Structures are given as C-alpha cells and as structure tokens.
C-alpha positions, 0 to 999 in steps of 0.5 A: 419071777425076776424083780427089777434091779431098781437102779438109781435114776441119777448116774452122777450128782455133783451138788445140786446138779444131777445127771440121770442115766436116761440123759446119758443113754442119749448121749451115748447114742449120739456119740456112737451114731456120730462115730459110725456116721463118719466111718460111713462118710469115708465111703465114696458113695457118701453124700456127706463128708466126715466134717459135715457129719458134725453138722448133720448130727446137731440138726438130728439132735434138734429133730429128735428133742423137739419132735419127740417132745411135740410128738409125745404131747400130740400123740399121747397126752394132748389133754394135759397140754390143754390143761397146762400148756407150760408142761410142754417145755418141762422136758425133765418130767418125762415124755418123748415119742419115737414117731414125733422124733421120727418126724422132727428128724426128717424135717431136720434132714430136709433142712440141712439137705437144702443147705448143702444141696442134697436130697432128702433121701440121700441123707435119709438113707445115709442116716437110717442105719445109724438110728438103731444106736439111739433107739437101743440106748434109749430103751436101756435108759427106759429099763434103767428108770423102770418105766414103759413096762410090759403087760402081766405074764407068766413066762419064766423071765417076767419081771416085777417093776417097782413103779407098776401099780401091782406086784405082778410079773410083767414083760420086760418089753423095754429089753424086747425093744432093745433087742429088736429096734436096737441090735437087729435092726442095726445089724440088718441095716448096716449090712444092707447098706454096706454097699450101694442100694437103689435110692429110698431102699434103705429108708424103706427097709428102716420104716418097714422093719422098725414099724413091724417090731414096734407093732409086735412088741405093743402086743406085750407092752402095757399101753399108756395109762391115759390112753388105753386101747384105741380100738378092739381092746388090743389096738394101741396108739403105738400100733396105730402110728407104726402101721402107716410106717410099714405101708410107707416103707414097703411102698418105698422098697418096691418103688426103689427097685422098680425104678432101678430096674427101669 
C-alpha cells in the first residue's frame, strides 16, 4: 500500500500572492501546446500560420476556462449553483469539467475560424493532437492536489489519499488518466496527424479515443459525492457524457473516409 506524498498545493508564495501547482500545470499545458502548435503550423497543409497560433491559443484558453467552469456547474453541481449563484465565479474554489471545456473550445474554434475564414473542422483537426498535452498536465495537477481519487482497491499500487473520507487504499486514477488521456492519446494523434488525413478524421479519432479512455477509467474512479452513480450502481456522469463522444467520433471517422473514397 502506498501513501500519497501530500504535496503542498502552493508552489510559490510571495506575500499574499499564492501560485498553486494546479494553475502552473494549466500554464505548462498551454505553453507546450503553443510550442507544438507552431511546429504544426509550419506544415504546408496547416490552416493557420505560426503567428496566428498565439491568437488561436487565446481563444482556446477562454473556451477552456469558461466552458470548463460552466460545464462543471451544469453537469456536476447545479444544485449548489441554485443555492449560491455567485459560486459560479469563485473558480479558485475548484470545479472544472473536461466535457464543458470541450464545448467551450469548440465554440472558440468556430468563432476564431469565422474570423480568419477557416472551417470548424480545419481548426479542430489541427488542434486535436495538442489537447492531450493540457489534459495530461491537468491530471498531474489533480494528483498533486490529492483530489479526484479512485475507488478502494487491493492492488499493490493502491494509494491512501489524505483527503479521502477513510484511510483505505484507492486507485490513483489521476495517474491512469494522465497515462491514457495525456501520453497515449498524444502519441497516437501526433502520429496519425503527421501526414494529411481526410477532413474530420483526426477530430473523430480524438473523440473516440478520449471518450473510450474516460469511460474505462470511470470504472475505477470514485464518482462525485454530490452525484454518486447515475444508474445501475455503476454508471457515472463521466461515462454518460463520454458515450456521445465515442458515438460521434466513430461517425466522424467513418464519414471522413467514406467521403474521401468517393
């Protein structure tokens, strides 16, 4: 049985100013994504220039922050919002949703695409291989904070988390998600998109793989306390939101290659 290292969530403190590790992981994700995006922008098939990558990243950052927060409130904690509407704006208290962030990023890409005369899927296929960098960084932030732990287990690598309501070993599900959503997803998408693919294929593969990885990890991840299981004593909100992603992703890949064949 392992024990969580109990990292100090504050990385740097300068007087009253506190910089948290979780915020730094987001920053690392954006910076590395920007750097990799500029590399992709040099390709002859890129829909944007290196200079436009910075502007696109700004729009995406807005989508991640606003979409992630609104998604968490809507999907996971709407009752608290009804009791305290101002809680929506207290982002420093935690609470971000990937699925909400995805919707926010999609909106941001559509908005920026209209501005520069590019289609939604031109930008989506370009950005998809960069997203796992931010996802992986965020999961490391979750692990440092000792939050979003897994269900109890007796596997040798089970870990005791200090903020859990008991002292039982649990799956370090944040690290599972880092490995799948961060490392594996990045490697596959970067390789797949290294040469031109049919429009929508890269986006479809991203949705399919992320949805599948998240659906699987939810089997060992502790469901949100305020929600519990949605159905059958095993279906979680994360699985419910990931299932449409898998279906939409497969449909996009199939449509992309059928259209390309014609």
